[in-house]
N, C-alpha and C positions, 0 to 999 in steps of 0.2 A: 535785024540780029546785032549789030553790034549794040544798039541801046540797051540789047539785055544784056550781053553779056558785061556791059558797063555798070548796070543796074545789080548785078549779081556780086561782082565786086564790091559795091559802097556799103551793101547790105552785109557781105563778109569782113568786110573793116569797122561796121558799127558793132556787132556780134563779138569780133574781138576784142574792142576794146571795153565793152561792159564787163568781161571775163576777167580780164585783167584789174579792172579796179574792186571789184566784189572780192579778187582774192587777196589784192593789197589791206584791205580795210582790217583794222586791229579787233581782235575779237571782242566783245561785253565782258566785263570783270564782272567776276561771280563774288556778291556777296558773302563775308563768312558765316555760318550759322552763329547766332550766340549763345546757343547752348554747347558747342564744340569749343569756340576760344575761350583761353583763360587770360582773364585783365595782365598786363605787365606787370604790375604793381603788386597783386595778390603773392602773400606767401604760401609757399607749399603748403599741403595738408600733412597737420600730424598724425603719427598713427596712434590710434585707441588704443588708451591703458586698460587692463583688466580692473574689473570692478572692485576694491578692496571692503565695500563696507561690510560686508559680513563674514568677512575673515577677522574682525575683531570681536566680532559678537558670536563667534562660534563657540558652541558648547565646551567646558573642559573636558579635557581627556582624564582619565579614571585615576590620575597621580596626584596623592592629595599635598599641598604645600606644606613645609614642616611647622610647627605653630611653636612662636617663639614660647622662651623657659621664663617664668616669672621668678623673680627675687622672692625668698624667703620674708615674710616682713619683721621688722624689727622690733621688740618688746622693751622700751625703755625701763630699765630698773634702779630705785634711787642708791644712791653711792652713800652708805650709811659713815659716820663718822667714828674713828676706833673710841672704846670709850677711855674714859679718861683714869689716868693713873694716879690711885689715892692713896695717901701715906698711910702706916701702920696706925692702927690707934694705940693710943699711947695709952700705958696702965696708971692705973688709978686716977686719969684724966677729971676734971673738974666738971661740974654738972653743965655749964655752960663757956663757950667760947665766944668773942667776939671775931668781926668781920670788920677792917676799918677800910676805905677806901676814896678817894676823889669821885666827887659829884660827875655824873655826866653832864649836865646841865650846869656849866659853870657860871656862861650868862645871868643864868637864873638864879646863882647861889650867891650867899654873901662869901667874899675872899676869907680865907684863913681857917674853913673849916672843912671836916670830910665826914660822911657817912659812915654811923654803924650799926650792923645788926648782930643779934646775939642769937646764936644757933647751940644745938646739942650735939656734941662730939658723937656719940654712940650712931647719929642719924647721919650726920653730914661731916666731910672733911674737906677742909681748906685745901685749896691745888690750885694749877691752871689749865684753864681749858686749850682747846686746840691750835687756838691764836695767841697765847703765850699771856693772857690775861687772864689775874685772879678769877676764882670761880669755887664754890660749893658743889660737891660732888654727893651724892645720896648712896649711901654705904651700902645699901637693900635693895635698890630699885636700878637694875641699869642704863645708864643713861640718861638718867634724871637729871640735870643739872642748871644752877641758879647761877645765871653770869650778869655782868654789867651790859648796857645796851645804851641806845640811843636812836633819836627818830633817823630811819633811813627810807628807801625806796623799796618796794618788795615788788618780787615777780609776779607776771600776768596772771599766773594760774593759782595766787595765794588772795585770797579772800578776808578781811581783817573784820570783824566785829567789836564793836565797842560796849564798855560797860564800867562802872564802878562800882569800887570796893572800900568801903570803911573800916577801918581795922579799930576806930577809937582814937588811936593816936593820929597815925594819917590815913588820908583819903588816897586812893591810887584810881589813877585811870587806867583801864583794864582794856590791853588789844589783846582779842583771841585771834588767831590765825586758823584758816581751813586751807588745805590743800584735796581739792576733787571731794569734800565733802567730810574729811578728816581732819580732826583736830590735831597740829602739828608742834605749836607752843603758844605762851600765852605772856605778853607783856605786862609790865606794873611800872609806871611813872607818877613820881609822888613825890612828896617833901614834909619838912616839917615847917617851915615857914621859913628857917635859915637856909637849907640847901632843898635841891632838887634835883633828882639823879633816877635812873630805869634801871630794869633789872629784867634780864629773859629768863623762863622756865622755858629748857626743852625738854623733851621726851618721847622715847621710841613706845614702850608699852606703860600699864599700870598709872596713866595720865590723871584720873582722879586723886589716888594715892600720893602722886609725885607732886600734882598742885597743893594736895591738904599741906602737907609737909613744909612746901615751899611759903606759904601765906603763915602757919605758923612762925618763919624766921622773919619774914618782909614786914609784918605786922610790928616788930620791934625796932622797926628803923625811926633813928633820931641823929641828930648832928653833935659834933665833938671837932675841939678848935683841935688842930691840926697838930699844936704840942701834945697833947695827949692821944692820938689816934697810934694805934697799934702798927710797925711798918709791916708791911704787905711782904708776903714770901717772895 
């Protein structure tokens, strides 16, 4: 009987010690799910922005945009020089008068000589041009003028054709100036072996008649000593 009681006590002690050890054992740690745990360094997700790709390509509304106002085109017009003031024709004037002047090519002329042309005072009048130089103005053809000139550059819109005129006394190099296909002026450069000078014949209308009368005057070109030259106006 005593042995049975001792055996029961020992068995009770063993069962008690096993229960306490089980109670004090730390619970096993559960690994967090990779799907639910966010990395510590990962930036928080940004909210999604609305797609605006279709906003810029949307069809325009029914309101039309204002159209720019075009400036009116400007038509360039040629500025005509005022007509020359011609002196009144003298009563009982001689049949011919002379125009003497300084050659325009002094380097190609002998010193001490002037040029001389002869003109009909019923057709021409000796005056000054718009630049203050002596010139012959036609009495019957407006803006038909013979003036002195020399070689110079021409505007880009001027085309010059060259010809030769032999009057018997003088051989002229002729330059015919065209603007947009329209004859605007003609230059005559020549001399008698003593002087070399140049003239320009300009016109607005009746170019053929103006040139014919001008050639009549220029064909009389010759040189005279300065001491015999008629003073210029």
